[in-house]
PyMOL Python script that loads the backbone (N, CA, C, O; Angstrom):
from pymol import cmd

cmd.read_pdbstr("""\
ATOM      1  N   UNK A   1     101.462  89.109 110.797  1.00  0.00           N
ATOM      2  CA  UNK A   1     100.673  90.077 111.539  1.00  0.00           C
ATOM      3  C   UNK A   1     101.085  89.988 112.991  1.00  0.00           C
ATOM      4  O   UNK A   1     101.098  88.904 113.574  1.00  0.00           O
ATOM      5  N   UNK A   2     101.414  91.095 113.561  1.00  0.00           N
ATOM      6  CA  UNK A   2     101.723  91.130 114.972  1.00  0.00           C
ATOM      7  C   UNK A   2     103.133  91.626 115.262  1.00  0.00           C
ATOM      8  O   UNK A   2     103.861  92.053 114.366  1.00  0.00           O
ATOM      9  N   UNK A   3     103.498  91.558 116.537  1.00  0.00           N
ATOM     10  CA  UNK A   3     104.819  92.056 116.929  1.00  0.00           C
ATOM     11  C   UNK A   3     105.930  91.154 116.410  1.00  0.00           C
ATOM     12  O   UNK A   3     105.765  89.940 116.294  1.00  0.00           O
ATOM     13  N   UNK A   4     107.050  91.765 116.106  1.00  0.00           N
ATOM     14  CA  UNK A   4     108.222  91.026 115.673  1.00  0.00           C
ATOM     15  C   UNK A   4     108.884  90.404 116.903  1.00  0.00           C
ATOM     16  O   UNK A   4     108.960  91.039 117.955  1.00  0.00           O
ATOM     17  N   UNK A   5     109.356  89.179 116.777  1.00  0.00           N
ATOM     18  CA  UNK A   5     110.159  88.582 117.841  1.00  0.00           C
ATOM     19  C   UNK A   5     111.492  89.307 117.870  1.00  0.00           C
ATOM     20  O   UNK A   5     111.958  89.786 116.836  1.00  0.00           O
ATOM     21  N   UNK A   6     112.109  89.393 119.034  1.00  0.00           N
ATOM     22  CA  UNK A   6     113.379  90.114 119.158  1.00  0.00           C
ATOM     23  C   UNK A   6     114.409  89.615 118.156  1.00  0.00           C
ATOM     24  O   UNK A   6     115.131  90.419 117.567  1.00  0.00           O
ATOM     25  N   UNK A   7     114.489  88.318 117.953  1.00  0.00           N
ATOM     26  CA  UNK A   7     115.481  87.788 117.014  1.00  0.00           C
ATOM     27  C   UNK A   7     115.130  88.074 115.554  1.00  0.00           C
ATOM     28  O   UNK A   7     115.963  87.895 114.666  1.00  0.00           O
ATOM     29  N   UNK A   8     113.897  88.519 115.308  1.00  0.00           N
ATOM     30  CA  UNK A   8     113.460  88.810 113.937  1.00  0.00           C
ATOM     31  C   UNK A   8     113.377  90.299 113.628  1.00  0.00           C
ATOM     32  O   UNK A   8     112.919  90.673 112.548  1.00  0.00           O
ATOM     33  N   UNK A   9     113.810  91.161 114.552  1.00  0.00           N
ATOM     34  CA  UNK A   9     113.784  92.595 114.277  1.00  0.00           C
ATOM     35  C   UNK A   9     114.682  92.896 113.083  1.00  0.00           C
ATOM     36  O   UNK A   9     115.713  92.250 112.895  1.00  0.00           O
ATOM     37  N   UNK A  10     114.290  93.867 112.288  1.00  0.00           N
ATOM     38  CA  UNK A  10     115.078  94.239 111.114  1.00  0.00           C
ATOM     39  C   UNK A  10     114.909  95.714 110.824  1.00  0.00           C
ATOM     40  O   UNK A  10     114.008  96.373 111.344  1.00  0.00           O
ATOM     41  N   UNK A  11     115.779  96.210 109.995  1.00  0.00           N
ATOM     42  CA  UNK A  11     115.714  97.613 109.582  1.00  0.00           C
ATOM     43  C   UNK A  11     114.750  97.734 108.399  1.00  0.00           C
ATOM     44  O   UNK A  11     114.775  96.923 107.473  1.00  0.00           O
ATOM     45  N   UNK A  12     113.912  98.751 108.450  1.00  0.00           N
ATOM     46  CA  UNK A  12     112.966  98.992 107.361  1.00  0.00           C
ATOM     47  C   UNK A  12     113.712  99.180 106.041  1.00  0.00           C
ATOM     48  O   UNK A  12     113.196  98.830 104.979  1.00  0.00           O
ATOM     49  N   UNK A  13     114.909  99.724 106.106  1.00  0.00           N
ATOM     50  CA  UNK A  13     115.695  99.945 104.886  1.00  0.00           C
ATOM     51  C   UNK A  13     115.916  98.645 104.107  1.00  0.00           C
ATOM     52  O   UNK A  13     116.137  98.685 102.896  1.00  0.00           O
ATOM     53  N   UNK A  14     115.858  97.489 104.787  1.00  0.00           N
ATOM     54  CA  UNK A  14     116.012  96.201 104.106  1.00  0.00           C
ATOM     55  C   UNK A  14     114.843  95.899 103.172  1.00  0.00           C
ATOM     56  O   UNK A  14     114.962  95.044 102.294  1.00  0.00           O
ATOM     57  N   UNK A  15     113.728  96.580 103.347  1.00  0.00           N
ATOM     58  CA  UNK A  15     112.530  96.337 102.532  1.00  0.00           C
ATOM     59  C   UNK A  15     112.411  97.272 101.336  1.00  0.00           C
ATOM     60  O   UNK A  15     111.562  97.067 100.469  1.00  0.00           O
ATOM     61  N   UNK A  16     113.248  98.286 101.287  1.00  0.00           N
ATOM     62  CA  UNK A  16     113.078  99.342 100.289  1.00  0.00           C
ATOM     63  C   UNK A  16     113.940  99.064  99.062  1.00  0.00           C
ATOM     64  O   UNK A  16     115.144  98.832  99.169  1.00  0.00           O
ATOM     65  N   UNK A  17     113.305  99.090  97.907  1.00  0.00           N
ATOM     66  CA  UNK A  17     113.994  98.847  96.630  1.00  0.00           C
ATOM     67  C   UNK A  17     114.430 100.158  95.992  1.00  0.00           C
ATOM     68  O   UNK A  17     114.012 100.486  94.882  1.00  0.00           O
ATOM     69  N   UNK A  18     115.256 100.889  96.685  1.00  0.00           N
ATOM     70  CA  UNK A  18     115.805 102.147  96.183  1.00  0.00           C
ATOM     71  C   UNK A  18     117.322 102.058  96.302  1.00  0.00           C
ATOM     72  O   UNK A  18     117.841 101.285  97.107  1.00  0.00           O
ATOM     73  N   UNK A  19     118.022 102.839  95.511  1.00  0.00           N
ATOM     74  CA  UNK A  19     119.480 102.838  95.595  1.00  0.00           C
ATOM     75  C   UNK A  19     119.960 103.441  96.907  1.00  0.00           C
ATOM     76  O   UNK A  19     120.863 102.895  97.543  1.00  0.00           O
ATOM     77  N   UNK A  20     119.376 104.549  97.319  1.00  0.00           N
ATOM     78  CA  UNK A  20     119.768 105.208  98.559  1.00  0.00           C
ATOM     79  C   UNK A  20     118.670 105.004  99.599  1.00  0.00           C
ATOM     80  O   UNK A  20     117.587 105.578  99.483  1.00  0.00           O
ATOM     81  N   UNK A  21     118.946 104.193 100.605  1.00  0.00           N
ATOM     82  CA  UNK A  21     117.976 103.926 101.668  1.00  0.00           C
ATOM     83  C   UNK A  21     118.457 104.490 103.011  1.00  0.00           C
ATOM     84  O   UNK A  21     117.978 104.088 104.071  1.00  0.00           O
ATOM     85  N   UNK A  22     119.394 105.410 102.950  1.00  0.00           N
ATOM     86  CA  UNK A  22     119.965 105.965 104.186  1.00  0.00           C
ATOM     87  C   UNK A  22     118.911 106.656 105.050  1.00  0.00           C
ATOM     88  O   UNK A  22     119.057 106.721 106.271  1.00  0.00           O
ATOM     89  N   UNK A  23     117.854 107.170 104.427  1.00  0.00           N
ATOM     90  CA  UNK A  23     116.793 107.837 105.180  1.00  0.00           C
ATOM     91  C   UNK A  23     116.083 106.875 106.130  1.00  0.00           C
ATOM     92  O   UNK A  23     115.460 107.321 107.094  1.00  0.00           O
ATOM     93  N   UNK A  24     116.161 105.578 105.884  1.00  0.00           N
ATOM     94  CA  UNK A  24     115.436 104.589 106.689  1.00  0.00           C
ATOM     95  C   UNK A  24     116.356 103.632 107.437  1.00  0.00           C
ATOM     96  O   UNK A  24     115.879 102.672 108.041  1.00  0.00           O
ATOM     97  N   UNK A  25     117.643 103.870 107.410  1.00  0.00           N
ATOM     98  CA  UNK A  25     118.566 102.888 107.983  1.00  0.00           C
ATOM     99  C   UNK A  25     118.454 102.732 109.500  1.00  0.00           C
ATOM    100  O   UNK A  25     118.918 101.727 110.037  1.00  0.00           O
ATOM    101  N   UNK A  26     117.859 103.684 110.202  1.00  0.00           N
ATOM    102  CA  UNK A  26     117.716 103.588 111.658  1.00  0.00           C
ATOM    103  C   UNK A  26     116.315 103.207 112.105  1.00  0.00           C
ATOM    104  O   UNK A  26     116.042 103.155 113.304  1.00  0.00           O
ATOM    105  N   UNK A  27     115.424 102.940 111.162  1.00  0.00           N
ATOM    106  CA  UNK A  27     114.056 102.566 111.507  1.00  0.00           C
ATOM    107  C   UNK A  27     113.995 101.054 111.728  1.00  0.00           C
ATOM    108  O   UNK A  27     114.291 100.272 110.825  1.00  0.00           O
ATOM    109  N   UNK A  28     113.608 100.658 112.930  1.00  0.00           N
ATOM    110  CA  UNK A  28     113.528  99.249 113.286  1.00  0.00           C
ATOM    111  C   UNK A  28     112.060  98.835 113.329  1.00  0.00           C
ATOM    112  O   UNK A  28     111.269  99.402 114.083  1.00  0.00           O
ATOM    113  N   UNK A  29     111.701  97.841 112.514  1.00  0.00           N
ATOM    114  CA  UNK A  29     110.323  97.354 112.459  1.00  0.00           C
ATOM    115  C   UNK A  29     110.012  96.554 113.717  1.00  0.00           C
ATOM    116  O   UNK A  29     110.760  95.649 114.086  1.00  0.00           O
ATOM    117  N   UNK A  30     108.905  96.893 114.372  1.00  0.00           N
ATOM    118  CA  UNK A  30     108.519  96.200 115.598  1.00  0.00           C
ATOM    119  C   UNK A  30     107.154  95.508 115.505  1.00  0.00           C
ATOM    120  O   UNK A  30     106.821  94.676 116.349  1.00  0.00           O
ATOM    121  N   UNK A  31     106.367  95.853 114.479  1.00  0.00           N
ATOM    122  CA  UNK A  31     105.021  95.295 114.376  1.00  0.00           C
ATOM    123  C   UNK A  31     104.579  95.333 112.915  1.00  0.00           C
ATOM    124  O   UNK A  31     104.774  96.332 112.223  1.00  0.00           O
ATOM    125  N   UNK A  32     103.989  94.245 112.459  1.00  0.00           N
ATOM    126  CA  UNK A  32     103.502  94.158 111.084  1.00  0.00           C
ATOM    127  C   UNK A  32     101.984  94.088 111.068  1.00  0.00           C
ATOM    128  O   UNK A  32     101.371  93.488 111.951  1.00  0.00           O
ATOM    129  N   UNK A  33     101.379  94.711 110.050  1.00  0.00           N
ATOM    130  CA  UNK A  33      99.926  94.583 109.906  1.00  0.00           C
ATOM    131  C   UNK A  33      99.561  93.384 109.038  1.00  0.00           C
ATOM    132  O   UNK A  33      98.381  93.142 108.782  1.00  0.00           O
ATOM    133  N   UNK A  34     100.543  92.644 108.590  1.00  0.00           N
ATOM    134  CA  UNK A  34     100.298  91.457 107.786  1.00  0.00           C
ATOM    135  C   UNK A  34     100.099  91.752 106.315  1.00  0.00           C
ATOM    136  O   UNK A  34      99.936  90.828 105.519  1.00  0.00           O
ATOM    137  N   UNK A  35     100.109  93.013 105.939  1.00  0.00           N
ATOM    138  CA  UNK A  35      99.894  93.403 104.544  1.00  0.00           C
ATOM    139  C   UNK A  35     101.103  94.145 103.976  1.00  0.00           C
ATOM    140  O   UNK A  35     101.006  94.779 102.926  1.00  0.00           O
ATOM    141  N   UNK A  36     102.241  94.066 104.669  1.00  0.00           N
ATOM    142  CA  UNK A  36     103.450  94.701 104.160  1.00  0.00           C
ATOM    143  C   UNK A  36     103.791  96.039 104.775  1.00  0.00           C
ATOM    144  O   UNK A  36     104.789  96.657 104.404  1.00  0.00           O
ATOM    145  N   UNK A  37     102.976  96.496 105.709  1.00  0.00           N
ATOM    146  CA  UNK A  37     103.226  97.772 106.380  1.00  0.00           C
ATOM    147  C   UNK A  37     103.707  97.486 107.799  1.00  0.00           C
ATOM    148  O   UNK A  37     103.374  96.455 108.384  1.00  0.00           O
ATOM    149  N   UNK A  38     104.496  98.417 108.346  1.00  0.00           N
ATOM    150  CA  UNK A  38     105.102  98.182 109.654  1.00  0.00           C
ATOM    151  C   UNK A  38     105.030  99.407 110.548  1.00  0.00           C
ATOM    152  O   UNK A  38     105.106 100.545 110.084  1.00  0.00           O
ATOM    153  N   UNK A  39     104.882  99.146 111.852  1.00  0.00           N
ATOM    154  CA  UNK A  39     105.124 100.158 112.864  1.00  0.00           C
ATOM    155  C   UNK A  39     106.603 100.011 113.190  1.00  0.00           C
ATOM    156  O   UNK A  39     107.100  98.903 113.387  1.00  0.00           O
ATOM    157  N   UNK A  40     107.295 101.135 113.246  1.00  0.00           N
ATOM    158  CA  UNK A  40     108.729 101.105 113.506  1.00  0.00           C
ATOM    159  C   UNK A  40     109.113 102.188 114.493  1.00  0.00           C
ATOM    160  O   UNK A  40     108.351 103.118 114.759  1.00  0.00           O
ATOM    161  N   UNK A  41     110.309 102.045 115.026  1.00  0.00           N
ATOM    162  CA  UNK A  41     110.885 103.075 115.886  1.00  0.00           C
ATOM    163  C   UNK A  41     112.192 103.522 115.264  1.00  0.00           C
ATOM    164  O   UNK A  41     112.869 102.740 114.596  1.00  0.00           O
ATOM    165  N   UNK A  42     112.543 104.767 115.481  1.00  0.00           N
ATOM    166  CA  UNK A  42     113.809 105.295 114.999  1.00  0.00           C
ATOM    167  C   UNK A  42     114.837 105.052 116.096  1.00  0.00           C
ATOM    168  O   UNK A  42     114.757 105.647 117.172  1.00  0.00           O
ATOM    169  N   UNK A  43     115.797 104.184 115.825  1.00  0.00           N
ATOM    170  CA  UNK A  43     116.788 103.788 116.829  1.00  0.00           C
ATOM    171  C   UNK A  43     117.734 104.919 117.211  1.00  0.00           C
ATOM    172  O   UNK A  43     118.413 104.823 118.233  1.00  0.00           O
ATOM    173  N   UNK A  44     117.798 105.971 116.432  1.00  0.00           N
ATOM    174  CA  UNK A  44     118.724 107.075 116.704  1.00  0.00           C
ATOM    175  C   UNK A  44     118.072 108.278 117.377  1.00  0.00           C
ATOM    176  O   UNK A  44     118.774 109.195 117.804  1.00  0.00           O
ATOM    177  N   UNK A  45     116.750 108.292 117.481  1.00  0.00           N
ATOM    178  CA  UNK A  45     116.052 109.451 118.044  1.00  0.00           C
ATOM    179  C   UNK A  45     115.322 109.019 119.305  1.00  0.00           C
ATOM    180  O   UNK A  45     114.416 108.188 119.251  1.00  0.00           O
ATOM    181  N   UNK A  46     115.719 109.586 120.443  1.00  0.00           N
ATOM    182  CA  UNK A  46     115.051 109.261 121.698  1.00  0.00           C
ATOM    183  C   UNK A  46     113.694 109.963 121.779  1.00  0.00           C
ATOM    184  O   UNK A  46     113.558 111.125 121.395  1.00  0.00           O
ATOM    185  N   UNK A  47     112.714 109.253 122.276  1.00  0.00           N
ATOM    186  CA  UNK A  47     111.376 109.786 122.535  1.00  0.00           C
ATOM    187  C   UNK A  47     110.738 110.479 121.333  1.00  0.00           C
ATOM    188  O   UNK A  47     110.022 111.468 121.489  1.00  0.00           O
ATOM    189  N   UNK A  48     110.998 109.961 120.142  1.00  0.00           N
ATOM    190  CA  UNK A  48     110.426 110.570 118.944  1.00  0.00           C
ATOM    191  C   UNK A  48     109.065 110.000 118.603  1.00  0.00           C
ATOM    192  O   UNK A  48     108.420 110.444 117.653  1.00  0.00           O
ATOM    193  N   UNK A  49     108.627 109.021 119.371  1.00  0.00           N
ATOM    194  CA  UNK A  49     107.414 108.323 118.982  1.00  0.00           C
ATOM    195  C   UNK A  49     107.763 107.322 117.905  1.00  0.00           C
ATOM    196  O   UNK A  49     108.934 107.109 117.589  1.00  0.00           O
ATOM    197  N   UNK A  50     106.772 106.731 117.364  1.00  0.00           N
ATOM    198  CA  UNK A  50     107.010 105.741 116.336  1.00  0.00           C
ATOM    199  C   UNK A  50     106.691 106.287 114.971  1.00  0.00           C
ATOM    200  O   UNK A  50     106.413 107.472 114.792  1.00  0.00           O
ATOM    201  N   UNK A  51     106.739 105.392 114.016  1.00  0.00           N
ATOM    202  CA  UNK A  51     106.363 105.751 112.654  1.00  0.00           C
ATOM    203  C   UNK A  51     105.675 104.562 112.012  1.00  0.00           C
ATOM    204  O   UNK A  51     105.909 103.414 112.388  1.00  0.00           O
ATOM    205  N   UNK A  52     104.838 104.847 111.054  1.00  0.00           N
ATOM    206  CA  UNK A  52     104.231 103.789 110.246  1.00  0.00           C
ATOM    207  C   UNK A  52     104.898 103.855 108.890  1.00  0.00           C
ATOM    208  O   UNK A  52     104.878 104.887 108.220  1.00  0.00           O
ATOM    209  N   UNK A  53     105.487 102.747 108.498  1.00  0.00           N
ATOM    210  CA  UNK A  53     106.108 102.659 107.185  1.00  0.00           C
ATOM    211  C   UNK A  53     105.137 101.919 106.272  1.00  0.00           C
ATOM    212  O   UNK A  53     104.837 100.742 106.472  1.00  0.00           O
ATOM    213  N   UNK A  54     104.653 102.645 105.261  1.00  0.00           N
ATOM    214  CA  UNK A  54     103.697 102.100 104.295  1.00  0.00           C
ATOM    215  C   UNK A  54     104.478 101.560 103.100  1.00  0.00           C
ATOM    216  O   UNK A  54     105.244 102.298 102.480  1.00  0.00           O
ATOM    217  N   UNK A  55     104.296 100.294 102.773  1.00  0.00           N
ATOM    218  CA  UNK A  55     105.069  99.684 101.686  1.00  0.00           C
ATOM    219  C   UNK A  55     104.785 100.318 100.326  1.00  0.00           C
ATOM    220  O   UNK A  55     105.642 100.281  99.443  1.00  0.00           O
ATOM    221  N   UNK A  56     103.609 100.892 100.144  1.00  0.00           N
ATOM    222  CA  UNK A  56     103.293 101.518  98.860  1.00  0.00           C
ATOM    223  C   UNK A  56     103.871 102.926  98.739  1.00  0.00           C
ATOM    224  O   UNK A  56     103.942 103.476  97.640  1.00  0.00           O
ATOM    225  N   UNK A  57     104.282 103.505  99.853  1.00  0.00           N
ATOM    226  CA  UNK A  57     104.901 104.838  99.872  1.00  0.00           C
ATOM    227  C   UNK A  57     106.145 104.788 100.766  1.00  0.00           C
ATOM    228  O   UNK A  57     106.166 105.408 101.829  1.00  0.00           O
ATOM    229  N   UNK A  58     107.177 104.057 100.343  1.00  0.00           N
ATOM    230  CA  UNK A  58     108.330 103.810 101.211  1.00  0.00           C
ATOM    231  C   UNK A  58     109.088 105.055 101.671  1.00  0.00           C
ATOM    232  O   UNK A  58     109.747 105.025 102.710  1.00  0.00           O
ATOM    233  N   UNK A  59     109.004 106.136 100.920  1.00  0.00           N
ATOM    234  CA  UNK A  59     109.714 107.361 101.297  1.00  0.00           C
ATOM    235  C   UNK A  59     108.839 108.349 102.060  1.00  0.00           C
ATOM    236  O   UNK A  59     109.287 109.447 102.390  1.00  0.00           O
ATOM    237  N   UNK A  60     107.593 107.966 102.344  1.00  0.00           N
ATOM    238  CA  UNK A  60     106.669 108.888 103.016  1.00  0.00           C
ATOM    239  C   UNK A  60     106.004 108.223 104.227  1.00  0.00           C
ATOM    240  O   UNK A  60     104.791 108.016 104.229  1.00  0.00           O
ATOM    241  N   UNK A  61     106.796 107.888 105.259  1.00  0.00           N
ATOM    242  CA  UNK A  61     106.183 107.284 106.443  1.00  0.00           C
ATOM    243  C   UNK A  61     105.378 108.311 107.236  1.00  0.00           C
ATOM    244  O   UNK A  61     105.511 109.519 107.038  1.00  0.00           O
ATOM    245  N   UNK A  62     104.565 107.815 108.113  1.00  0.00           N
ATOM    246  CA  UNK A  62     103.788 108.674 109.008  1.00  0.00           C
ATOM    247  C   UNK A  62     104.548 108.738 110.334  1.00  0.00           C
ATOM    248  O   UNK A  62     104.645 107.737 111.044  1.00  0.00           O
ATOM    249  N   UNK A  63     105.083 109.905 110.664  1.00  0.00           N
ATOM    250  CA  UNK A  63     105.918 110.068 111.851  1.00  0.00           C
ATOM    251  C   UNK A  63     105.109 110.488 113.076  1.00  0.00           C
ATOM    252  O   UNK A  63     103.984 110.974 112.961  1.00  0.00           O
ATOM    253  N   UNK A  64     105.710 110.288 114.257  1.00  0.00           N
ATOM    254  CA  UNK A  64     105.129 110.772 115.504  1.00  0.00           C
ATOM    255  C   UNK A  64     103.898 110.031 115.971  1.00  0.00           C
ATOM    256  O   UNK A  64     103.070 110.599 116.683  1.00  0.00           O
ATOM    257  N   UNK A  65     103.759 108.768 115.583  1.00  0.00           N
ATOM    258  CA  UNK A  65     102.582 108.007 116.000  1.00  0.00           C
ATOM    259  C   UNK A  65     102.839 107.323 117.338  1.00  0.00           C
ATOM    260  O   UNK A  65     103.980 107.020 117.687  1.00  0.00           O
ATOM    261  N   UNK A  66     101.777 107.092 118.067  1.00  0.00           N
ATOM    262  CA  UNK A  66     101.845 106.309 119.298  1.00  0.00           C
ATOM    263  C   UNK A  66     101.827 104.841 118.863  1.00  0.00           C
ATOM    264  O   UNK A  66     100.798 104.341 118.408  1.00  0.00           O
ATOM    265  N   UNK A  67     102.952 104.158 119.002  1.00  0.00           N
ATOM    266  CA  UNK A  67     103.048 102.799 118.457  1.00  0.00           C
ATOM    267  C   UNK A  67     102.045 101.850 119.108  1.00  0.00           C
ATOM    268  O   UNK A  67     101.527 100.952 118.443  1.00  0.00           O
ATOM    269  N   UNK A  68     101.765 102.035 120.392  1.00  0.00           N
ATOM    270  CA  UNK A  68     100.822 101.137 121.055  1.00  0.00           C
ATOM    271  C   UNK A  68      99.397 101.387 120.588  1.00  0.00           C
ATOM    272  O   UNK A  68      98.608 100.447 120.487  1.00  0.00           O
ATOM    273  N   UNK A  69      99.060 102.620 120.306  1.00  0.00           N
ATOM    274  CA  UNK A  69      97.735 102.947 119.772  1.00  0.00           C
ATOM    275  C   UNK A  69      97.549 102.313 118.393  1.00  0.00           C
ATOM    276  O   UNK A  69      96.493 101.752 118.103  1.00  0.00           O
ATOM    277  N   UNK A  70      98.568 102.402 117.553  1.00  0.00           N
ATOM    278  CA  UNK A  70      98.484 101.813 116.216  1.00  0.00           C
ATOM    279  C   UNK A  70      98.418 100.295 116.299  1.00  0.00           C
ATOM    280  O   UNK A  70      97.618  99.668 115.605  1.00  0.00           O
ATOM    281  N   UNK A  71      99.257  99.699 117.147  1.00  0.00           N
ATOM    282  CA  UNK A  71      99.228  98.242 117.293  1.00  0.00           C
ATOM    283  C   UNK A  71      97.858  97.773 117.770  1.00  0.00           C
ATOM    284  O   UNK A  71      97.337  96.776 117.270  1.00  0.00           O
ATOM    285  N   UNK A  72      97.267  98.488 118.741  1.00  0.00           N
ATOM    286  CA  UNK A  72      95.923  98.129 119.213  1.00  0.00           C
ATOM    287  C   UNK A  72      94.896  98.226 118.095  1.00  0.00           C
ATOM    288  O   UNK A  72      94.046  97.346 117.953  1.00  0.00           O
ATOM    289  N   UNK A  73      94.967  99.285 117.303  1.00  0.00           N
ATOM    290  CA  UNK A  73      94.011  99.461 116.205  1.00  0.00           C
ATOM    291  C   UNK A  73      94.161  98.359 115.164  1.00  0.00           C
ATOM    292  O   UNK A  73      93.166  97.794 114.710  1.00  0.00           O
ATOM    293  N   UNK A  74      95.395  98.052 114.784  1.00  0.00           N
ATOM    294  CA  UNK A  74      95.616  97.004 113.780  1.00  0.00           C
ATOM    295  C   UNK A  74      95.174  95.636 114.294  1.00  0.00           C
ATOM    296  O   UNK A  74      94.596  94.851 113.543  1.00  0.00           O
ATOM    297  N   UNK A  75      95.439  95.345 115.566  1.00  0.00           N
ATOM    298  CA  UNK A  75      94.998  94.074 116.143  1.00  0.00           C
ATOM    299  C   UNK A  75      93.472  94.008 116.195  1.00  0.00           C
ATOM    300  O   UNK A  75      92.890  92.956 115.933  1.00  0.00           O
ATOM    301  N   UNK A  76      92.822  95.120 116.530  1.00  0.00           N
ATOM    302  CA  UNK A  76      91.352  95.147 116.590  1.00  0.00           C
ATOM    303  C   UNK A  76      90.759  94.862 115.215  1.00  0.00           C
ATOM    304  O   UNK A  76      89.768  94.140 115.104  1.00  0.00           O
ATOM    305  N   UNK A  77      91.353  95.418 114.178  1.00  0.00           N
ATOM    306  CA  UNK A  77      90.880  95.154 112.814  1.00  0.00           C
ATOM    307  C   UNK A  77      91.036  93.683 112.480  1.00  0.00           C
ATOM    308  O   UNK A  77      90.135  93.070 111.908  1.00  0.00           O
ATOM    309  N   UNK A  78      92.184  93.113 112.838  1.00  0.00           N
ATOM    310  CA  UNK A  78      92.468  91.709 112.556  1.00  0.00           C
ATOM    311  C   UNK A  78      91.503  90.786 113.304  1.00  0.00           C
ATOM    312  O   UNK A  78      91.056  89.777 112.760  1.00  0.00           O
ATOM    313  N   UNK A  79      91.185  91.135 114.551  1.00  0.00           N
ATOM    314  CA  UNK A  79      90.361  90.269 115.397  1.00  0.00           C
ATOM    315  C   UNK A  79      88.878  90.605 115.351  1.00  0.00           C
ATOM    316  O   UNK A  79      88.087  90.005 116.079  1.00  0.00           O
ATOM    317  N   UNK A  80      88.493  91.545 114.515  1.00  0.00           N
ATOM    318  CA  UNK A  80      87.126  92.057 114.477  1.00  0.00           C
ATOM    319  C   UNK A  80      86.063  90.967 114.406  1.00  0.00           C
ATOM    320  O   UNK A  80      85.070  91.044 115.129  1.00  0.00           O
ATOM    321  N   UNK A  81      86.231  89.984 113.582  1.00  0.00           N
ATOM    322  CA  UNK A  81      85.211  88.941 113.408  1.00  0.00           C
ATOM    323  C   UNK A  81      85.562  87.637 114.117  1.00  0.00           C
ATOM    324  O   UNK A  81      84.991  86.590 113.813  1.00  0.00           O
ATOM    325  N   UNK A  82      86.488  87.697 115.049  1.00  0.00           N
ATOM    326  CA  UNK A  82      86.901  86.502 115.771  1.00  0.00           C
ATOM    327  C   UNK A  82      85.835  86.080 116.767  1.00  0.00           C
ATOM    328  O   UNK A  82      85.294  86.902 117.506  1.00  0.00           O
ATOM    329  N   UNK A  83      85.548  84.806 116.775  1.00  0.00           N
ATOM    330  CA  UNK A  83      84.572  84.247 117.711  1.00  0.00           C
ATOM    331  C   UNK A  83      85.308  83.792 118.976  1.00  0.00           C
ATOM    332  O   UNK A  83      86.468  83.385 118.919  1.00  0.00           O
ATOM    333  N   UNK A  84      84.617  83.867 120.110  1.00  0.00           N
ATOM    334  CA  UNK A  84      85.197  83.383 121.354  1.00  0.00           C
ATOM    335  C   UNK A  84      85.212  81.858 121.343  1.00  0.00           C
ATOM    336  O   UNK A  84      84.506  81.228 120.556  1.00  0.00           O
ATOM    337  N   UNK A  85      86.004  81.283 122.205  1.00  0.00           N
ATOM    338  CA  UNK A  85      86.093  79.824 122.316  1.00  0.00           C
ATOM    339  C   UNK A  85      84.716  79.243 122.618  1.00  0.00           C
ATOM    340  O   UNK A  85      84.310  78.252 122.010  1.00  0.00           O
ATOM    341  N   UNK A  86      83.993  79.859 123.559  1.00  0.00           N
ATOM    342  CA  UNK A  86      82.664  79.367 123.940  1.00  0.00           C
ATOM    343  C   UNK A  86      81.693  79.393 122.759  1.00  0.00           C
ATOM    344  O   UNK A  86      80.890  78.474 122.598  1.00  0.00           O
ATOM    345  N   UNK A  87      81.763  80.436 121.935  1.00  0.00           N
ATOM    346  CA  UNK A  87      80.883  80.520 120.756  1.00  0.00           C
ATOM    347  C   UNK A  87      81.194  79.392 119.776  1.00  0.00           C
ATOM    348  O   UNK A  87      80.280  78.794 119.207  1.00  0.00           O
ATOM    349  N   UNK A  88      82.452  79.104 119.579  1.00  0.00           N
ATOM    350  CA  UNK A  88      82.842  78.032 118.662  1.00  0.00           C
ATOM    351  C   UNK A  88      82.419  76.669 119.182  1.00  0.00           C
ATOM    352  O   UNK A  88      81.935  75.838 118.414  1.00  0.00           O
ATOM    353  N   UNK A  89      82.590  76.434 120.453  1.00  0.00           N
ATOM    354  CA  UNK A  89      82.191  75.137 121.045  1.00  0.00           C
ATOM    355  C   UNK A  89      80.679  74.967 120.980  1.00  0.00           C
ATOM    356  O   UNK A  89      80.190  73.871 120.707  1.00  0.00           O
ATOM    357  N   UNK A  90      79.935  76.040 121.229  1.00  0.00           N
ATOM    358  CA  UNK A  90      78.474  75.980 121.206  1.00  0.00           C
ATOM    359  C   UNK A  90      77.938  75.573 119.832  1.00  0.00           C
ATOM    360  O   UNK A  90      76.866  74.974 119.747  1.00  0.00           O
ATOM    361  N   UNK A  91      78.653  75.882 118.771  1.00  0.00           N
ATOM    362  CA  UNK A  91      78.210  75.502 117.427  1.00  0.00           C
ATOM    363  C   UNK A  91      78.203  74.003 117.231  1.00  0.00           C
ATOM    364  O   UNK A  91      77.461  73.497 116.389  1.00  0.00           O
ATOM    365  N   UNK A  92      79.008  73.282 117.986  1.00  0.00           N
ATOM    366  CA  UNK A  92      79.115  71.824 117.807  1.00  0.00           C
ATOM    367  C   UNK A  92      78.281  71.039 118.794  1.00  0.00           C
ATOM    368  O   UNK A  92      78.308  69.808 118.776  1.00  0.00           O
ATOM    369  N   UNK A  93      77.538  71.714 119.655  1.00  0.00           N
ATOM    370  CA  UNK A  93      76.686  71.003 120.610  1.00  0.00           C
ATOM    371  C   UNK A  93      75.250  71.122 120.260  1.00  0.00           C
ATOM    372  O   UNK A  93      74.396  70.581 120.962  1.00  0.00           O
TER     373      UNK A  93
END
""", "prot")
cmd.dss("prot")
cmd.show_as("cartoon", "prot")
cmd.util.cbc("prot")
cmd.orient("prot")
């Protein structure tokens, strides 16, 4: 879950179990939701926005998304029930 480290960036086409993955060969995964789905950018299209690649529908990504908006939403879902440090410490006093 979270942003990919620069050394761990990969092409979404590496995740697709199809014979022809040319449709996804320029999509670079930049953020994972931890459940197999990724926010990606198209390395060949300038200013196209991002895309969400859904692992259950590999040939039907959601195009034109604001990658930062999606990353914020996914992080908010992940952190929804997170307690602050002070709340955790207070439980032990």
